[in-house]
N, C-alpha and C positions, 0 to 999 in steps of 0.2 A: 284695214289701213295699209295703203301702200308706202313703201320707203323710196326716198329719193337717193340715189347713188350720188357718192361723192368721190373726189379723188383719193386714193389709199392713202391715210394719214395715219402716223405713230399715236397711241394712245397719249402718251406724255406731250404730244403737240396738239392735242385737239382744239385748243383755242383758235388756232389758225382757221379752223373752219366756220367759226363764229365771229370772224374779224368786222367790225363795223367801221365806216369812215370816220364817224365822231368818237374820238379816244374816250370822252367821258362816258357816252353810252355804251361803249364797249367795256370799260371797267366796272360800270354798275350791272351789265349783264353777267360778268363773271361773278361779282359779288352776290347776287341774287341767286345764281344757280347753285352756287356753293351752299348758299344758306339753305336753299331748299333741301339739298342732300343732308346737310349737318343737322339741320331740324327734323330729319325723319318724315318729311312729306312725300318723299319717294319711297312707295311701297310695293308689295307684291312683285318684288323683282324676280325675273324668272330668266334663265338661259336656256335656249333651245337651239342646240347645235350653233351655237354662234350668234343667235339673234337674241339679243337682251331686250326684254320688254318690261314695263314698270308702269304704275299708274300714280299720278299726282293727285293726292287726297286733301281734303278739307282739313286743317288742322284740329277743328273744334270737334267733329263728329266723325271724322275718319271716312267720309263718303267719297269716293272717286270722282275726279272732275275731269282728267285728262288722262289720256294714254300716251306713252312715249316709246318708240323703237329706236334701238341703234344696232346695226349689225358689226360685230368685231369678233376677231378671234382671240381676243386678250392682248394682242400686240398692235393690232391697225383697225382702224376704223373704215368701213367701207360704205355704210348707207345709214341713214337716220331718218326719223319722222315723228310727228306729233299730231294729235288730233285738235289741237287748238288752231291749226292752220285753217283757212276757208277752203272747203272741198270744193267749192264751184269755181276756185282760180286755179288755173294752170300754173305750175311752178317748175321751173327748168332746174332749179337748185334748191336745197332744203332750207326750210324756214329757221332763221336764227332765232329760236325762242328760248326762254329760260328754262323750259322744261326738258329740252334735250341737252341744255348746258348742265342741268342737275345730274342727269344718267351719265354724261361723259365725265362729270367729276367723280361719280362713283368708282368709274372703271379706271380712271387715273390713280385714283388711291389705293384701288385694290392691286394695280400693277406695281405702285411704289412700295406698299408695306406688306404684302403676302409674302410669309416666310417660305423658305426652302425646306427641303427634307435635312440639310445639313446644317444651316444657320438661321437663327431667328433675325428677323429684320427689326432694327431698332430705329424709330422715327427719331428725327434730329429738329424739326420745325420749331419746337419750343426753345430750343438753344439760342436760334437766332433772335427771336423775340426778347428773351432775357438779356441777351448780350446788348441789344440796343437800348434796353430799359436801363440797365446797369451802367452802361456809359453815358446816356442821358441824366440819369439822376446822380450817380456817385462817381463818374468819371473813372469807372473801373470795368471789369470783364471777368468772365469764369475762368479761373486758371486752367491750363491744359495739363499741369502735374497731377496725376492719379491721386497721389495722397493729399494735396490740398484741395481737390474736389470731395474726395471722401471726407475731410474734415468740415468741409463746408456742408455736405449733406449732413454729417452728425449734429451739426449745430442748427440746422433747420429742423430736423427730427426732434430735438430737444424743444425747440422754440414751438413746435405745432404738436407735440407729443404724439407723432405719428410713429408709433413703435409696435414691435410685433405683440407685446403683452396687451396691448390696446386694440387690437384689430377686431375683437368681437364688439368693443363699443362703437368703433367707427362704421362696422357693418351695420348696427342698428340704428344709425343717425343719432347717436346719444352723445357725440362729443361736441364741445362748446368751443373749438379752435377760432372761430370767427369772432370772439370776444377781444383777440388781439387788434384787430382794426389795422389801420394803416399807419405804421408808425416810420415810415421812410418819408421824408420832406419832398414836396413837389419842387420843380424847378423853380418856380417863382418865389418860395418861401424857403427861408432856411431856419433852422431850430437852434435856439441859444441854449446850450445845456446847462447853464446856470440859472434858467429860468424854469417855472412849472408850465410853461405853456406849450402844450404838444399838438401836433396836428389832429384834427378831428377823427376819432375812428370812424365816423361814417362817412367821410370824405371818400369820393370815389376814384381817387388818383390811382391807388395800388390796383383795385380790381379792375378799373377801367382798362389800364395799360396791360396788365397781365390777368387772363381771363378767369385764373382762379387763386389770384392773390400769392400769398406765402407758398402754397402747394405749387404754383408753376415755377417758382425759384427751385423748389424741391425736384419738381420732373425734370427740368433743365440739368440738373446736377446727376440726376439718375441716367438721363441720356448720355452725358458725357462720360459716366462710368459704365456705360452698357449693363445697367444693373437691371435685368429682365424682371427679376422675382418682384422688386419694390415698384418698378415701372407698371406692372401689370395691376398690382393693388392700388396704385394711384389712379389709375383708368376705371377700376371698380369703384373707387370712392366718388371720383365725378359722377358716375351712373347713380350710385346710391344717393347723393345729395341733389343732382339735377337741377343746381342753381342757374344753369345756362340752357336756353333752349338747343343751342348747338352741341351740348353734350351728348346728343344722341350718336354723334360720330364715334363715341368709343366703344359702341357695341361692335361696329366693324372692324376697329382697330384691334379688340380683343381677339374676335375671330381669326383675323388674317395673321395676327402675331403668334398666336398658338395655334396654327395648323403646319402641316408638313409631314406629320408622322403621328401615330396613335399616342405617343406618350404625352406629346402637348395637348391633344385633343382630350386626354383623360385629365389633364390639369385644367383645361377650360371647363370641362364639366363639373369638375369639384368646385372650381370658383364660383359658377354659376349657381350650384346648390347652395353654397354658403350664403352667397348673396341674398337668395330668396328665402333661406330659412331665417336670416336675421333681420331682414329688412322691416323697417318701419318708416311711415310717411314722415317727412318733416312736418312741423307745426309752425304756424304764424304766432303773432304776438297775443292773439286770443285763444291759443292752443287748438286751432282747428287745423286739420291735415291739409297739407298743400299737394295738389296733384304733380306728379313727376313725370313729364314727357319721355325723359331718357330711360327710367325705369319701365315705363310702358314699352319703348320700343325693345327693349331686353326681353320682356315677356314674349312680344310678337315673335321676334327673330328666333328664339330658342324653344317657343311652342310652349310655354309654362302655363297650362290651362288651369291647374289648381292655384297656382299663386296668383293667377289674374283674377279669379275668384275672390280670393283673400284681399287683394289690392282694392277691387271695385267695392266689395263691402266696407272697406277703411273709408274712403273717400267718395262715397256715393252721395252723401249727404250735401257735400259742397260742389260735386261735380256730376251732374246728372248724365253728362255725356259720355261719361267713361266706359260705361258698358258698351255703348255703340262703337267707341274706337277698338276696343278688346273683344268684340262679338265672335269674330271668326277664330281667336284663340281661345276663348271659353268653350266654343262648341266643338273643338278637337275632342276632348273628353266629357263634355256635358252638353250633348245636344239637345237635351230636354229641358234646359233651363229655364226658357220662357220668362225670363226677366226676374225671376223669383230667386235670387242668388243665395240668399241666406239658408235655403233649403238644401244647397248641394253639400255633399259630404264627400270627404277625401278618402277613398278606399285603400290608399297607400300610405295613410298618416304615420303608421308605426315605422321607425327607423330600426334598422339592423346593421348600423355602421360602427359599433363600438369595438368590434373585433374583425373587420372586414377582411384585413391582411390574412388572419389565420383562415377564415372561411375560404378565402380564394385559394390560399396553398393546399388546403384540405380538399377542395373541389379538383384543384390540378392533379393532385397525387391520385386521387381516384379515376380521373379521366384517363390517366395515363395507362392504368392498369386495363382500362376498358378497350381503348383504342391507342395501342401503342405506335399504330403508322402515323398519328399526328404529332409525334414525339421523336420521330426517327433521329438518332446522333445528336441530341442536344436541341434539335430545331422544334420550336413551337408553330404548329400551323396556325394561320391567321384566325381560323375558325375558333380556335381556343381564346384568343385575345378578345374576339366578338363575344363569347359566351361570358366572359370575365367582365366585359363592359356592360353587358345585360344584367349581370349579377350586381355589379356596383350601382348601376341606377336602380334596381330593385330594393336593394338594402337601403339606398338613401330616400326611398319613396319618391323618385323622380320618373314619374311617366313621360315627361318631355325628353329627357336624355333617352330613355328607352325607347321612344319612338322615332327620334333621330337616328340612334344607332340602327333601328330595323331598316330605314329609309337608306340610310348610306352604305351598309355592308351587305345586306341581304336583298341582292337585286333580283333573286328569282327564288321560287318556293323551293326548289331543290336544297338550296343551302340552307334555308330556315328550316327545313325538314331534318336535315342532319343535325343542326343545333339543338333543335327539339328534342330528338332521340338521345343525343348525349346528354343532355340536362335530365331527361327521364331515367337513363341509365344510371346516372350517378345517385339520384333521388332513391332508387331502388336497393342501392347499398347502403343506405344510411340506417341507422338505428334511431329511435327515439330517446337517447339519453340527453342529457342536458347540453352536452357538446355539441351534438348534431341537429338540435332542435332549431336553432337559428339558421343554420344553413339549409336545413330542409324548409323553411319559411321563404327563404330568399328564392331558392330555386323553384319553388311552388309559384311565386309571382312571376318569375322569368318564364316558367313553362306557360303560365296562363297567357302572358303577354305576347308570346310568340306563336301560339298554337293557331290563332285565327290566320296567320300569314303562311301557313304549311300545307301541304298536300296531306289530308286527312287519312287516305288509303295506302299511302307510301310508308315504307319503314327503313331503317338503316342497319345494315349488317356490319358490326366491327370484328374484323378478322386480325391475324397476327401482323398482316402488313398490308391492310387495305381497308377501305372504307366503301361500302357499295351501297347505293340507293336502290332498292327494288320497289317497282309500282306495279300492281297486278293488272295485266293486259284485258282490261273491261272495255267493251263497247259501249258507246252512248245509250243504246237502248237498255243495256244491263243496268248502267248506273242510274238511269231514270226509273227502272222498274224496281230493283232492289234497294236502291239508296243506302249502299253501306256507309257505316260511320268511321270505320276504321279499318287497317290491315286485316285484322282477324274475320271482321265480316266479309271483306272482298274476297279473301280465301275461300269462302264458303260458297262463292258463285262460280269457283274455276275447279275442274278436274285434274289439271297439271299447269305446272309454270316453269318455262324454259327446261323441258324435258324431265322435269321433277313431278312424278305422280303423287298427287295429294291424296291423303286418306281421312279427312275430315277432322282428325284430332289436331288442334292447333299448335301444340308442343311438339309433337312428332313431325309435323309438316314443317315447322319452323326450324328445327334441327336438320332435317333433310336438306332443305334450301342453303342452309349455312354451309353443310358439309359439300354441297354441290358448288358453291362459290369458291371453297378452298380448293378443291380439285380443279377447278377451271383455271384459278389463278396460276396454280403450279404448271400447268399445260401452258398458259400463255407465256410465263417466264421461260420455260424451257424453248419454247419456239422462238421467243425475242432474242434470247443468247445464242441460238443458232443461227439466227439471222443477224446478229449484231456485226458491227464493224470488225472487231477483232477476229472473229470467226472467219469471216468473209475473206480478210487479207490472209490468215493462216491457211484457208482452204485454197485460195488462189496460188500460192506458193507451192503447196503440195500437189496441185493439179495441175501446174502448168510449166512443161520443162524449161521454159525460156526464163521462168522467173522464180524456180526452186532455188533455194539457198544451198551453196556449197557448204562442205564442211569447215571450211575458213571462215565463210559469212557467219555460220551459226556460231563457231567459236568467238568471232568478234562482237557478236550480239551478247553472247553469255559474259564476256569480258567486260562489256558495256554495262551490264546488269549488275555485276559484282561491283564495279566502280561507282556505280550510282547508288548502290546501298551504303558504300563507305562514305560517300558524300553525305546522303541522307542522316546517317547516324552522326557525322561530324556537325551538320548545321541543326539538327533537331533533337538529338539524344538517340540512345542505343534501342528504343523501342519502335523507332519509325524507319522500317525498311519496306521493300516491295513483298516481301514475304511473312511480315509481322502480322500481329493482331490489332494494330492501332486503326487500320481501315482496310476494308475487303475492296480492292479495285477490279475484281473480276468483272463486274457489272457497268463500269464506269463508260464504256463506249456501246452499251446495248440500250435500246429504245424501252424507256420505263412503261410498265403496263399498270403497276399498282401505286397507290399512293405512298406507300413506305419507299418503293424505289425512286420516286420523285423526291420526297423529302430529305433523304438521307445525304443529299448533296448540297443541301441548302444552308447548313450551319457546321462549318469545319475549323478546325484548329490549323495553325500555320504549319504544323508537321503533317497533319493530313492533305493539306494542299500541295505540299511538298512531295509526299508519296503520289498523289495523282499527277504531279507535274513529271515524276520520273517514268511512271505508265506511259505517258503521252509521247515523252522521248522515245521509249522503246518502240512503241507501235508506230511512230513516225518513221523510225528507221527502217521499218520493214516495208514501209508504204513505197511502192515504185509507181503506182497509178495516179496522176494528178486528180482523178476523179474520186479516188479514195481518200486522198489528202483533204480535197475540199470537203468531203464527207466526215473526216475526223474533226475539221474545224467547226462544222455545222453542228456536229454531236455535241461539243463541248460548249458552244455557244447557246444550244437550246438547254443545256443544263445550267447555264448562267456561270459557268466556270472559266471561260475563256480569260477574262481579265485577271481572276485570282491567279490561274496557272501562269499567266504570261508574266505576272509580278513575281511569282515563286521561281521561274526559270532566270529572270533578271537577278533576282536575289541569289541564286546558286553563283552565277558569275561574278557578282560583286563580293562574295564571301572570300574569293582567292585574293582579293588585295586587304584582307583583313586579318588581325591578329587571331589565332586560333582557328583560322579557316583550314580547307583541306591540304594546303600546301605545307602547313606547319606539322602536319601529322604524316605526311607521305614518307618521311625518313623512318618511320616507326615501323613501315610495312616493306619488307623487301620486295613485294610484288607490285608495289606502285611506283612508278617513274614519272618522269617529266612528260615522255611522250604519250603515256597513258591518260595523263590528266588534260594534256592537250586535246587529245581524242575525244573526252567527256565533253570539254568546254565547247568543241566543234559541234557536237550532237546537239548541245543546250543552245547553242546559237542558231542551228538550223531549225529545231523547233520554236525558238523565240521568233524568228522571223517569218514562219508559216503562220503563227497566231497572230502578229502584228500587221499581216497583210488584211487587207479590205475583208471584214468579217461578214458572214451571212447576216441577214436579217434575225433577230431573236424572235423566236416563235415559242409560245406557251403550249407545253403539252395540252391535249385535249382531256376533258374530262376530270380536271382537277377538283380536289375537295374545295379548295379555296375561292375558285371562281375569279372574276374579275375584282380588283380592289377598287375602294373609292378614291375620287380625285386626290385626296391628301395622302394616300399611303401607297399609290402606285410605286414611288421610289424605294420603299423599303423592299420590295420584292424583286428589284432589278438584278442583282448580283448576289453572290454567296456570301452569306454572313460570316465574319470571322469571329471565333470564340478564341478565348474570354473577351470580356468587354473592354474594348481600347483605352476608355478613359481609367478605368480601373488600373490597367496595366501601366499606364503613363503616372498614375499616382504612386504605384510601386516603384517605379524608376525615381521619382522625385524623393520618396522617402529613403531609397538607398542612397542617392548621392548626398542627401543632408546627414545621414549616418556616417558615411565615409569622410565627409569634410565638415567638421564641426564649424559652426558659425556661418555656414551657408544656409539662405532661405530660399527654398525653391518657389518659383512663380508658378501661378495658375497656368493650367497647360494649354488654355486658350487665349493668353492675354498677349494679343499682337502688339498692343501699345507698348507693354514692358519688352518686347524684343526690339521694338524701334529704340527704345531708351538704351536697351544694352548696347545695340550697335553705335549709338551715338556717343555714349560714354567710353566706348571701347577706343575711341580716336586718339585720346590722349596717350595711350599706352601702346596701341597696336597700329595706329596711323603711321604712313610713311610719307615723308615729305619729299622724297627722292624718288617717288614712282617705285619701279621694281628693280632697282640697281643694288639692292641690299645683297652683301656678299654672304651673309647666314643668316637666315630667318629664324632660326630655331636655337640659336645660341643663348639669348638672353631669356632668362626665366620671368615669368609674369609676377606681378605682385598679388597679394592675398585678394584685392578687390578684382583684379584682372582675372584670377582664378575663378571667382564666383561669377563673373560675366560670362566666362565661358561655359561653365557648368549650367547656366542658366539657358544659354543659347543652345546647348546640348539636348536639354529637355524641349525647347520649344521648336528646335530643328526636327527633332523626332516626331513631335506632335503636327507641326504644320510646315513641312518642308516647302511646298510650293508657295507659301506665303512669307515665311522667314528668310529664305535663302536669298530670294531677290531683293531683299534690304540691302545686302552687301554691295549692290550695283549703285545704290543711291548715296553713298558715303561722301562727305566733302574730300577725304582723302583716299588713295588707294589702300586697301587694307590686305595685302598677301599673308601678312603676319597673323591676322586675325583669322583667316581662312585656315590656315595651317594650324594654328592652336585649336580651333575648333575640331578640325578632323583628327588632330591627335587625341583630343578629349572623347571623340567619338570612338575611336579605335581602343582607348583604354578601358573604356565603359562596356565596350563589346568583350573584350577579353576578360573582364571581371564578370560579366554575365555568364559567359561560357562556362568559366570555373563553377559559378554559383549552380549553374543548371546540370553540370556533370556531377557535382556533389549530391545534388537534390535527386538525381536519377539513381545514384548508388542505394539511397534509403526509401525511395518512394514505391509504394505498391500499385500506383496508378488507379487506385479505387474510385478517385474523382475524376470525372472528365474534364473539369477545367481546374487542373493541377497547377502547382506552382511552376512546374517545367514548361507548360503551356503557355502561361504568362510571361515567363522569360524569353520563350521562344518568339512571342509575339513582338516583345520589346527588342530583341535581337534583329528582327525583320524591319522594324521602324528605324533602328539605328543604321542598318544597310541602305535603305531607302534614302536617308539622309545623306549618307557618305556617297552614294552613288550622284544624288543631285549635286553636290558639292564638287565632286571629282569632275564630271561632266561640264559643268559651267565654268570651273575657276581653271581646268588643267591647262590651259595655254599661259595661264598667269602664275599663281602663286604656287599652285600643286607641283607643277614641272620644276620650279625653282628648288622647292622643297626637297624634291627627290634627288 
């Protein structure tokens, strides 16, 4: 099927490609195309490098009728075609058919509702429907105040009994909220409260206008509240009930909303498991099961083969076509079904998820002992998360989740083989006591499930700082003649492997290969360090008389090192220095040759990033060759540290303007003077400018264990992860400010609506009617309510500086006093945290990586970021006047 090129058009404006002169026909085309998509008559959707193909199927038996194709990169449509067009008729432009329209609607909604790695996209289309309904029926609207909307949602939850403690009842289709009927009057009739005449509960008014009646009102409230948790449950409920054929669209809504990172995908898998575990078909008045197209679509999309068998067994007597519609799904795990569904047994029926958290923690503990390179410096390699995902699917008896994980994460047999060997290694350490028995069963399922996707004759060697996959070099003739089944048998076909002479005894040969890999790694690391950027810079200075340091230059560099150590201790605590044990930066600029060397830079504390920034300053100071400077920049970018180190350098400069910064302690040390501090600032500024120049393209080191990530997870691996967890640190800040300020209630750290209300509420006290002509912006003390507003903005500015600080530009009155008060609050909080960190450092033994001091350092970093954004944005206005 050939495609017809069209003028490149944004996906969100695809309707312009289907425009018809007759407006009525044009609207009907869009309605019919959207209905085809929402009723799941668009199936087998595949994306091949931007070429989207799909089948239009018969809704009764699921047999394909037409094939449709659209070429799109996700942002722009460039070509389209459909087999419904007459192949004998030459067309110069695409056929404006309803099938192309349906696939375009899928791309449209995917672009609109797909979540990013940072934020979940919350739909808002239901809100507009409910707004129209309420204005038409009751002359009212959904309030904008969060507390009022929360009250509205609470009332609807009580009315419909949509509560957490009844969730299992809702999942099983055993709730009878529909008995409420329609108790809102229509436009044509009014209800006299003194009479006993109420609207007919069976009247279609409420459900005809609102797709799900009372639940649509509740859905609009959740959209306004951005209540993701309850909104997801509501979508799941629509799929379970399946009252409207267009409810199939909520399968995609769930997939797109819970995408972007691993934690959301795990939440989605758990939700689908709960739905299939409790699902029971709805029944009609004669107690006969009712087919549910929405649930069938969920089974197809998530490949729930066993659940499809259960569903077909339940409704086969009333819908003989159900097996045809789900045939492809059933055949995934049961290719032998041959129409006799009742004889199919689920081999994973036993569930082991009653203590799954313990089993996962137990597995992680043992895996870290076996493969420490995958856990370097508090970082978990993504392959550990993949193993945990496989374990979760195994424990819950979900072959579908297991299969989807294999397809999404394990793009080659090498990755699957490493995962297989790690699972097997953990299994071999278990004992058969009561505590380990369930974990052993879970790992057995995971091993059996992944084994067919691995290289049977390869094996993985887990050393102290590396993970190496070794495959015996057998030619095709030997493989066909000997047919080895595993690594042991493959070794029997060789006399040596990688210069290691084999003896024929498997244990001896295995240990010899392992020792050879260890020695080889040491040689490679030594060679990499000798060829490293730092070694080349030092060699250049000592080998070239024109660039060799003079005694004065060496003394300057040594003084710079001392000043940087002083600044590191001031900013991050006494244990963070260039010579300390918090992090070893000797290999920071070397090319990594082992997995451990790569992963040790992937998860750092703020203090460790500061030490790396100080090492960068020193090395950059020694660089006199532009090529070496470019290689320094590229080295940090390849380790994905350039952004984090750049932020740390800006942090060092901003600390000079904050209470408790390096200037405040300079007087205590007679060796530190203003000129020395300025020299340090100049060195920091030069390194920061170097990093902020156009950085080279990031390149993944070859040969990583993790390999390429799936589409939804690539963002997780882009930059260095900062420890400890940012949200936990912000909650610590909220608790501290609540403790120090009785009566203050901290906002949610991601509540942008609350930030907008804080800014608007502050106008009465902090707004300036006369512009910026105030003589003294800091003289008047704010009221108690004003203090609480400033404290709330302190938390939100630290959490979301790029989204909160621009709100001050949209105020109805100039607000220099508000900016001044917020900066003062940030500075006071900063000084309080500095003192708390220093007190904690005096007593902390640093046994835990994510200590309280590291949490405080992260908070100090966030506060300095907010302070810098305020100072840079408002310096020409309020800040300069305050100073």
